[in-house]
C-alpha positions in Angstrom: -13.3 42.4 39.9 -14.3 39.2 41.7 -13.4 37.2 38.8 -10.1 39.3 38.5 -9.5 38.6 42.2 -10.0 35.1 42.3 -7.5 34.7 39.2 -5.0 36.8 41.0 -5.6 34.2 44.2 -5.1 31.3 41.9 -2.0 32.8 40.2 -0.5 33.1 43.9 -1.4 29.7 44.8 0.3 28.4 41.7 3.6 30.6 42.2 3.8 29.5 46.0 3.6 25.7 44.9 6.0 26.3 42.2 8.4 28.0 44.8 7.9 24.9 47.0 8.8 22.6 44.4 11.8 24.6 43.3 12.9 24.8 47.2 12.9 20.9 47.4 15.5 20.3 44.4 
């Protein structure tokens, strides 16, 4: 469960950074 939580956190961070990049364009 901990590994799953960590992977979910990483995915959320990736999505946030992607949103920021899209926002700058």
